[in-house]
N, C-alpha and C positions, 0 to 999 in steps of 0.2 A: 359365310356370314357368322357362323358360330365361332370360328377362329378369331375373326376381327373383334367380335364382342368380348371374347375372353381376354384378348390383348388390351382392350380398352379398360376392362375391369381391373386387370393387373396394373395398368398404368395409374388408375385412380388410387389403388391401394399404395402404390409406390409414392405417389404425390402426398398422400396422407402421412406416410412414414417419414418422408424426408423433411416434413415441416417440423419434426422434433429435433432437438439439438443433436449434432453429429456425434457419433460414437466411434470415431476412428482413433486408433492408437499409433503414435509415432514413437518407435523405439521403446524406451523404458517408461515413457509417460503415457498413462491411460486415463480416460475420463471415468469418473466415479461419481454418480449422481450429478451434483452441480459443481464438483471440484475436479481438479486434475491431480492424479497421484503419480509420483515418480518412485520407482522401485530401484534401490541400490543394493543388489544382493537380497538379503533378508530384511534390510532396512527399508523404510518407506517414509515419504513426506508429502504434504500437500504442496503443489507446485503452481506458481502463477507468475505472470509477467505484466509489468505496468509500462505504459507510455505516458508519463505524467504531463509532458508538455503538449502532446497532441490529443490524448484521450482522457486526461484527468485520472479518476479512480477506477476506470474500467479495467477489468482483469482479462487477460488472454491466457489461453492454455498453452499454446505454442506459437503458431504463425502470427506474425505481427503485420498489420496493414500499412505501417508507415515506418520510415527510418527515423533516427533521432535517439535521444537518451532513453535507454531501456533499463528497467530494474527487474532483476530476477530474484524471486523470493521462494524459499522452501521453509515450510512450517513443519517441524519434526513430528511424526507420529510415534517415533521411538526416542526416548530420552537419551539413548546411547549416542545418537548423532551429535548431540551437543557437547559430548566429551571427547570427540576425536577430530583430527584435522580433516577438513573437506577441501579438496582441490577442484577448481572449476575452470574449464577451458572452453572457448568457442573457436571453431575452425571453419574455414570455407569447405563446403561439401564438394569434395573432388572425387568422391567414391563412384559417382555415376549411378547411384542407386536411388537418388531422390529421397522421398519420404519413407522409403523402405530400408534406409540405411540401418545397419545393425553393428554391434560391437566388433564382429569379425571383419567387417568392411573397414572400420576405422583402424583396427589393428594391422591391416595390410598396407596402410600408408607408410612409406619408407621414412619420410622426414615430416613429422607432425608439426614441429616448430615453424617450418617454412609456410605452412598454411594456417597458422594460428593468428587470429585477429584480436583475441583477448585471453589473458591467463591470470587467474588469481591463485597463487600458490597455496598449498595446504595451510589452513588456519582454523583454529577452534572458534566457533561462534555459538555461544551457549544456548540461546533460546531460538533464534530465527536466523537462517542463513540468508544473506543478501549480497548481491553483486550488481554492479552497474557498468554498462557499456554504451557508448554513443555510436550507433551505426550510421556511417556516412553514406553508404551505398546500399541499394537493394541487392538481394541475392539469396542463395540457399546456403544454410549453415548447419553445423552440428554442434550441439552442446554436449560436453563430456564432464560427468561428475565422478570423482574418484575418492574413495576412502580406504584406509588401511585398518583392517580389523585388529584391534590391539592384542587380543588373546592369541589368535592363531597366526597373526601376521599376514593373513590373506588380503589380497587387493581386490576390492569390489568396485565395479565400474558400471555406470549407467550412461547410455547415449540417447539423445533425442534429436532427430533432424527437424529443422523448422525453416520457414521462409520469412524474409523481411521485405516489406514494401509491396507485397502482393499476396492475397489470400485466395485467389481463384474466383470463379464466377458463382461459387456456391451451388445451390440446387435449382437456380432459375432455368437452365436449359432442360432439366428433367421435367419441371413443372410445365414448361411450354409444350414439350413433346407429349406429356400426358393429356394436356388440354386438347391438342390437335387430334390425338387418337380417340378421345371421347367424342369430339365433334364428328370425326369421320364415322365412328360407330353409329352415332345418331342418324346421320345422313343415309348410311347403309340400311339400317333397320327401318327407316321411314320410307324406303323405296325411292329416295331422291335420285340415286344413280340409275336405277332401272327405268325411271320415267324419262330419261334423256338418251337420245341417240348421239353418242359421241362422234361417230363416224360422219354423221351429217352436220354436226355442230362445228367441227374443226375447220372444214373448208370455208364455211360461211364467215368465220371469224378470221381465218388465216389470210385469205386472198385480199380482202380490203386492207389488212395491215401491210401486206407486201406492196400493194399499190401506193399506200400512204408513204411508205419508206422510199419508194421510187421517186415520188414527187419531192421528198426531202433531198434526195441525191441530186435531182435535177435543179433544185433551187440553188445548189452550191456553185454553179457556174453559168455562163451565158448560154441561152437556148437558141437553136437554129430551127427554122421552119422549113419543112419540105412539103411542097404543094404539087397538085396534079398539073400536068402539062396543059397549056392553053388557058389557064385561069389566072386572073390578076390577084394580087395579094388582098386587095380590098374586097374582092368578091368571094374569097375563100370562106366556106362554111366551117363551123366549129367541128363538125364530124369528120372533115377531111384533113384536119391538122394532125400532124405527127410531131411530137416533141422529142428531140434527140439531145442527150446530154453532151456536154462539151467534149468528153473523152470518147463519145460514140458507143459506149457500152450499154446504155439504157435507151430504149425507145418506147414511148407511150402513145397509144392512140385511144382517143375517147370518142365513143359513138353513142348517140341517144337511141333508145329503143323506138321512140316515136319520131317521125320525120320532122315535123314542125313543132318547135318548142313554144310554150305559152308561159307567161310570167305568172307568179303566184299560184303555181301548181307543182305538185310533186311529180318527178319524172324518174324513169329508170335509165341507167347508163351501162354501157359495156366498156370496161377498161381493159385494154390489152397491153401487157407489159412484156417487152422482149429484152 
């Protein structure tokens, strides 16, 4: 009982936690307060994606819920990014790592151009970097941002995996599980389970269900009547009838507990299924 109670409390805490905005990082893009931050070496910029035709001015951090024209925007935190060429590329995610794709996985791709769906060669954009691509199909992709540090000549690269056309089920499955655990804990603590004999309850519910299923199978084909020898069909009583399915696999015999039946009264029956 204590274990189940602790599980329910933990589930409730989890449900309260997941109601807040997600704080998952995809590659070089990390959530920071209400913005997404992309880190390119020691450079950083606020990162956002727009779907103007489908979602208007709504901003997305990475995953896009629909295909179509997408605008990638980086607002520089360091003024130095506005003075150097920025190369931007989008490739199909063929790394097999999904949202855990890192730079080392991208570097292992033999032919990057073969999987490139969009490439904006290095260019200087002084104030804000923008790039636009029209996604025709859903799928998993990786964004690659590359800059060459002018003083040291070092190449700095940031990668971020993202999905287009599907953003997952969110936290609804977790919320449903948490609600179920809380309800089970309540029933357990209130003694609902202890007050019921499950061994006695199952046969009472199971056997009528099997009988009903048998009647459904019987209704699927023509029925044949088997009567006792020496009796005419018109004189056969209900309790003597045996219904046999067309394939002969199911036999049902119905017998009333009371010998003589009366209308407008409740009666008990014995149903035998073979």
